[in-house]
C-alpha positions in Angstrom: 0.0 0.0 0.0 2.9 2.3 0.5 3.2 2.6 -3.3 0.0 4.7 -3.1 2.3 7.5 -1.7 4.4 7.5 -4.8 1.5 7.0 -7.0 -0.3 10.2 -5.8 2.9 12.1 -6.1 3.3 10.9 -9.7 -0.3 11.9 -10.5 0.2 15.3 -9.0 3.4 15.9 -11.0 1.8 14.6 -14.2 -1.3 16.8 -13.9 0.7 19.8 -13.0 3.1 19.2 -15.9 0.1 19.0 -18.2 -1.2 22.4 -16.9 2.2 24.0 -17.4 2.8 22.7 -20.9 -0.7 23.3 -22.2 -1.9 19.8 -22.6 -3.5 18.6 -25.9 -6.8 18.9 -27.7 -9.2 21.8 -28.2 -12.4 22.6 -26.4 -15.7 23.8 -28.0 -16.6 27.5 -27.9 -18.0 28.4 -24.5 -21.4 30.2 -24.2 -21.5 33.8 -23.1 -20.9 34.4 -19.5 -23.9 35.5 -17.4 -24.3 39.2 -16.7 -22.2 40.5 -13.8 -24.8 41.4 -11.1 -22.3 43.8 -9.4 -22.0 46.2 -12.3 -24.0 49.4 -12.8 -24.7 49.9 -9.0 -23.6 52.2 -6.3 -20.0 51.0 -6.3 -19.3 51.6 -10.0 -15.9 53.0 -8.9 -14.8 49.3 -8.6 -15.6 48.7 -12.3 -11.9 49.0 -13.2 -11.2 46.1 -10.8 -14.1 44.2 -12.5 -12.6 45.0 -15.9 -9.2 43.4 -14.8 -11.1 40.4 -13.6 -13.0 39.9 -16.9 -10.3 41.0 -19.4 -7.3 39.3 -17.8 -8.2 36.5 -15.3 -11.3 35.0 -16.7 -10.2 35.7 -20.3 -7.0 33.8 -19.4 -9.0 30.9 -18.0 -11.1 30.7 -21.1 -8.1 30.9 -23.5 -6.4 28.0 -21.7 -9.7 26.0 -21.6 -10.4 26.6 -25.3 -6.9 25.6 -26.4 -6.2 22.7 -24.0 -9.5 21.6 -22.4 -7.9 22.3 -19.1 -10.0 24.2 -16.6 -8.0 26.2 -14.1 -9.4 27.7 -11.0 -8.1 29.4 -7.8 -9.5 30.8 -4.6 -8.2 32.4 -1.4 -10.0 33.0 1.8 -8.8 35.1 4.6 -10.8 35.0 7.8 -10.8 36.4 11.4 -12.9 34.6 14.1 -13.2 35.5 17.8 -14.3 32.8 20.2 -15.5 34.6 23.3 -14.3 31.8 25.5 -10.8 33.0 24.3 -8.9 29.7 23.9 -5.3 30.0 22.8 -4.6 32.5 19.9 -4.3 30.6 16.7 -5.8 27.4 18.1 -8.4 25.3 16.4 -11.8 26.2 17.9 -13.1 23.2 19.9 -15.3 20.8 17.9 -14.6 22.7 14.6 -12.5 21.2 11.8 -11.1 24.3 9.9 -11.7 27.4 11.9 -9.2 29.1 14.2 -9.5 31.5 17.0 -7.8 35.0 16.8 -5.6 34.0 14.0 -4.3 36.2 11.1 -2.5 33.6 9.1 -4.0 32.7 5.7 -7.1 30.5 6.3 -7.4 28.6 3.0 -6.1 28.9 -0.6 -6.4 26.6 -3.5 -5.0 26.2 -7.1 -7.0 23.6 -9.1 -6.9 22.1 -12.6 -9.1 19.6 -14.3 -9.5 18.0 -17.8 -12.0 15.5 -19.1 -10.8 12.3 -20.8 -10.6 12.2 -24.5 -11.4 9.2 -26.6 -10.3 5.7 -25.5 -6.7 6.4 -24.6 -6.3 9.9 -23.2 -7.3 10.1 -19.5 -8.5 13.2 -17.9 -7.3 14.5 -14.5 -8.3 16.4 -11.4 -5.8 18.3 -9.2 -6.4 20.4 -6.2 -3.4 21.9 -4.3 -4.4 23.6 -1.0 -2.5 25.9 1.4 -3.1 27.7 4.6 -4.1 26.5 8.0 -7.2 24.8 6.5 -5.0 22.6 4.4 -3.2 21.4 7.6 -6.5 20.5 9.2 -7.7 18.3 6.3 -4.5 16.3 6.0 -4.5 12.7 5.2 -2.3 10.0 6.7 0.4 9.8 4.0 2.7 7.3 5.6 0.3 4.8 7.1 1.3 5.2 10.7 -2.4 5.7 11.7 -2.0 9.3 12.8 -1.6 12.8 11.5 1.2 15.2 12.5 3.8 12.7 13.3 6.3 10.6 11.4 6.0 12.5 8.1 7.0 16.1 7.6 4.4 16.4 4.8 1.7 15.9 7.4 2.9 18.9 9.5 2.9 21.8 7.0 0.3 24.1 5.6 0.2 22.5 2.2 -2.0 19.5 0.9 -2.7 17.8 -2.3 -6.5 17.6 -1.6 -7.1 15.8 -4.8 -4.8 14.2 -7.4 -6.5 11.6 -9.7 -6.9 10.4 -13.2 -10.3 9.9 -14.8 -11.8 8.2 -17.8 -15.2 8.4 -19.4 -16.7 6.0 -21.9 -16.3 7.6 -25.4 -19.3 8.4 -27.6 -18.4 5.6 -29.9 -18.5 3.1 -27.1 -21.4 0.7 -26.4 -24.6 2.6 -25.9 -25.5 0.7 -22.7 -22.3 2.0 -21.1 -22.9 5.7 -22.0 -22.0 7.8 -19.1 -19.7 5.2 -17.4 -16.7 6.8 -15.7 -13.8 5.7 -13.7 -11.6 7.7 -11.3 -8.5 6.6 -9.5 -6.2 8.5 -7.0 -6.9 10.8 -4.2 -10.2 12.5 -4.0 -12.7 14.1 -1.7 -15.4 12.0 0.0 -18.9 11.4 -1.4 -20.3 12.0 2.0 -21.8 15.2 3.4 -23.7 18.3 2.4 -20.7 20.6 2.8 -17.3 20.6 1.2 -13.8 21.6 2.0 -13.7 24.8 -0.1 -15.3 27.7 1.9 -16.7 29.3 -1.3 -18.7 26.4 -2.1 -20.7 26.4 1.3 -23.5 28.6 2.4 -22.0 29.2 5.8 -18.4 30.0 6.5 -17.8 27.6 9.4 -18.3 23.9 8.8 -21.1 22.0 10.4 -20.6 19.5 13.2 -21.4 16.7 10.8 -18.7 17.8 8.3 -16.2 18.1 11.2 -17.0 15.0 13.3 -19.2 12.5 11.5 -17.6 11.8 8.1 -14.1 11.7 6.4 -12.6 14.4 4.3 -10.7 12.5 1.5 -10.0 8.9 0.2 -7.5 7.2 -1.9 -8.7 4.4 -4.2 -10.9 3.9 -7.3 -14.5 4.9 -8.0 -16.8 3.8 -10.9 -19.8 5.9 -11.7 -22.7 4.9 -13.9 -26.1 6.6 -14.8 -28.8 3.9 -14.3 -31.3 6.3 -15.7 -31.4 10.1 -16.5 -32.4 10.6 -12.9 -30.6 7.9 -11.0 -26.8 7.5 -10.8 -24.7 5.1 -8.8 -21.1 5.4 -7.7 -19.0 3.0 -5.8 -15.5 1.4 -5.3 -12.7 0.4 -2.9 -10.7 3.1 -0.9 -8.0 3.1 1.6 -10.4 4.1 4.4 -10.8 7.6 6.0 -8.3 10.3 5.2 -5.5 7.9 4.3 -3.1 7.6 1.4 -1.3 4.6 2.7 -3.2 2.0 4.7 -2.6 1.5 8.4 -4.0 -2.0 8.5 -3.8 -3.6 5.1 -7.5 -3.4 4.8 -9.9 -1.7 2.3 -13.2 0.1 2.7 -16.2 0.2 0.4 -17.4 3.6 -0.6 -20.7 4.2 -2.4 -23.3 6.8 -3.5 -26.8 6.7 -5.0 -28.1 10.1 -6.3 -31.7 10.7 -7.4 -32.5 13.9 -9.2 -36.3 14.0 -9.1 -36.6 17.3 -10.8 -35.0 20.8 -11.0 -36.1 21.4 -7.4 -35.3 18.2 -5.6 -32.2 16.1 -5.3 -31.8 13.1 -2.9 -28.4 11.4 -2.2 -27.5 8.4 -0.1 -23.9 7.6 0.7 -22.2 4.7 2.6 -18.7 3.9 3.7 -17.8 0.6 5.5 -14.4 -1.0 6.4 -11.6 -1.2 9.0 -10.0 1.9 10.3 -8.1 0.9 13.5 -4.3 0.6 13.2 -3.1 -3.0 12.6 -6.7 -4.4 12.9 -9.0 -5.5 10.1 -11.6 -7.0 12.3 -13.4 -4.0 13.9 -15.3 -2.1 11.3 -16.5 1.5 10.9 -19.5 2.4 8.9 -21.4 5.6 8.2 -24.7 6.2 6.4 -25.1 9.7 5.1 -28.3 11.1 3.7 -28.5 14.5 1.9 -31.6 16.3 0.5 -31.4 19.5 -1.6 -34.7 21.4 -2.3 -35.2 24.6 -4.3 -38.9 25.6 -4.2 -40.1 26.6 -7.7 -42.4 29.2 -6.1 -39.4 30.7 -4.2 -36.3 30.4 -6.4 -34.2 32.6 -4.2 -34.4 29.9 -1.4 -32.3 26.7 -1.1 -32.8 24.2 1.6 -30.3 21.4 2.6 -31.0 18.6 5.1 -28.2 16.2 6.1 -28.5 13.2 8.4 -25.6 10.9 9.4 -25.5 7.6 11.4 -22.1 6.1 12.3 -20.9 2.9 14.1 -17.5 1.5 15.0 -16.7 -1.7 16.7 -14.5 -1.6 19.9 -14.2 2.2 19.7 -16.1 3.5 22.7 -13.9 5.4 25.2 -16.4 5.3 28.1 -16.6 1.4 28.3 -13.5 -0.4 26.9 -14.5 -2.9 24.2 -17.9 -1.4 23.5 -19.0 -0.2 20.1 -19.3 3.5 19.6 -22.0 5.2 17.5 -22.9 8.7 16.5 -25.6 10.5 14.7 -26.6 14.0 13.8 -29.0 16.1 11.8 -28.2 19.4 10.1 -30.6 21.8 8.3 -29.5 24.8 6.2 -31.5 27.5 4.5 -30.0 30.0 2.2 -32.0 33.0 0.8 -30.8 35.4 -1.8 -32.1 38.8 -0.7 -30.8 40.4 -3.9 -28.4 39.5 -6.7 -25.6 40.5 -4.4 -26.7 39.8 -0.8 -27.8 36.6 0.8 -28.3 35.2 4.3 -27.8 31.5 5.4 -29.0 30.0 8.6 -28.0 26.5 9.9 -29.1 24.5 12.9 -28.0 21.0 14.0 -27.5 18.5 16.7 -24.8 15.8 17.0 -24.8 12.8 19.5 -21.5 11.2 20.3 -22.5 7.9 22.1 -19.2 6.3 23.4 -17.2 9.5 22.9 -15.2 8.3 20.0 -15.7 11.4 17.8 -15.4 14.3 20.3 -13.6 12.7 23.3 -16.7 12.9 25.5 -20.0 11.1 25.6 -22.2 14.1 24.8 -24.8 15.7 22.7 -23.9 19.0 20.9 -26.1 21.6 19.3 -25.1 24.6 17.2 -26.9 27.5 15.5 -25.2 29.7 12.8 -26.2 32.7 10.8 -24.2 34.1 8.0 -24.5 37.1 5.8 -22.8 37.4 2.5 -22.3 40.3 0.0 -20.7 40.2 -3.5 -18.2 43.0 -3.9 -17.4 41.8 -7.5 -18.6 38.6 -9.0 -15.4 37.0 -7.8 -14.9 38.8 -4.5 -17.2 38.6 -1.6 -17.3 39.1 2.2 -19.2 37.3 5.0 -20.1 38.0 8.5 -21.0 35.1 10.8 -22.3 34.5 14.3 -22.3 30.9 15.7 -23.3 29.4 19.0 -22.3 25.8 20.1 -23.8 24.2 23.2 -23.2 20.8 24.9 -24.6 18.8 27.7 -21.0 18.5 28.9 -18.2 21.0 29.2 -16.0 20.6 26.1 -15.1 24.1 25.3 -11.8 25.4 26.4 -11.0 28.9 27.8 -7.8 30.9 28.1 -6.9 29.2 31.4 -6.8 25.7 29.8 -8.1 24.4 33.0 -11.7 25.8 32.8 -14.0 24.3 30.3 -17.5 25.6 29.5 -20.7 24.0 28.2 -21.1 26.6 25.3 -19.1 28.9 23.1 -20.0 32.0 21.0 -18.0 32.9 17.9 -18.1 36.0 15.8 -16.2 36.3 12.6 -15.8 37.7 9.1 -14.0 36.5 6.0 -13.1 37.8 2.5 -12.9 35.4 -0.4 -11.5 35.9 -3.9 -12.4 33.0 -6.1 -12.2 32.2 -9.9 -14.0 29.0 -10.5 
C-alpha cells in the first residue's frame, strides 16, 4: 500500500506538468458568461477592478480551456474569528474542523486544474493543491502510521494535495448501454456530506458538526460511476479508508453513493462507507450512512434548503466502556436565501450525538446554530459576517486558562474570499 504515496505524487506531478505545458486537444466554444450582477450599481468606482477580472483573469481561464480543455481555478479566503471563551490564539476552535480563534494567518487557498478524458486512450485528471491553516486541518495520513502530525514532515505543514486523480469516461463511440460510465483513481474528496472543504462552495463559513465530526474528508482508491437512468446515478469502489493515502491495517473500505434527481427542485443522495479503520486491525469495522436532500422551491427560487443526516458505528471504539461499540448520529438543516443578486443570508441548525465519545472525546450531545450574511463585492470577490453558538450537555469548550471548560461557546467572525471557478 505504500506505493500509493508514490502514485499520488506521480499523479500530482503529471497533472501539474500538463497544466504548465498546455496539454493537448481543443475545447468547443463556450457560451457567453452571465451578466455581472455587481456592475452598474452604487459602487461603480470598482468597475476598473471588474474589468481586470474579466479581461485578464477570466479571459486567461477561457483561453487555456479553449486551447487545451484544461479548466483552471483558484481561490483564497482570509478570515478572522473570535471565540468569546478566548482559547489560545491561533488554536483550532473546539469541535470545529477548519476554523481558528484569533488567527491572522491565511485561512485557505487553492489552485486547481481539471481536464476531461478524450477518446479511448487519453485520460482526464483532477488536481487540487491547498495551502493555509485549513490545508493542515484536512491532512490525510500519507505514511500509514495511523496518525496525522507525526512521522512524516508532509503531514505537519500548511500544504496539501487535496485531490490528485486520473479519470476516464466512456467515449461516444462506445457501447450505448455503457454511455456515461466513468472511472476515477487516485486521491479525491469524499462522497459523504452536504458541505465541502472549499469555503466558497458552502453557504456558511464555518463547517457543520457533521462535516467536522461525522464523516471523512478524503479517500485514496478507485470509484466507478454509472447513470442507471437520466435521474438515477450510482457510484462506488474500494478506498483506503478515511483520510489515508497509505493503509494503516492492510484493509480496504467500500465507498458508495446513490443520487436521485427527482426534478429541478429536488435532489436526494444516499452515501455509505464501510471498512476497518483501526491501526493494525482489520476485524473492527467503521460504517457511516449519510443522507442528503437539496430542495429549491419553484415558487421561491431565491431559497435553497439542505437537510443532512448521518449515522455512524464503529466496533470496539467507545472510550467510556472499553471494548464497547461507539456510534454517533446527527442532523443538520441549512437554509440560504438570496435577498438580492448580491446579498444573501444563510441559517444553519444541527445536533450531534456522540455515544461512546469516539468522535469528540466525550459522551455528549452538541447543538449549534449559525447565521451568515454574504455580500458580493465583485462577481469573484465577496465578504461574509457570521455568528455561531455551540452548546453541549457536557463542558468541552476550552478557555484561556486551559483548566476551565464551559458548556457553550459563542463565535463572531468575518471573511473575505477571492475566487475564480
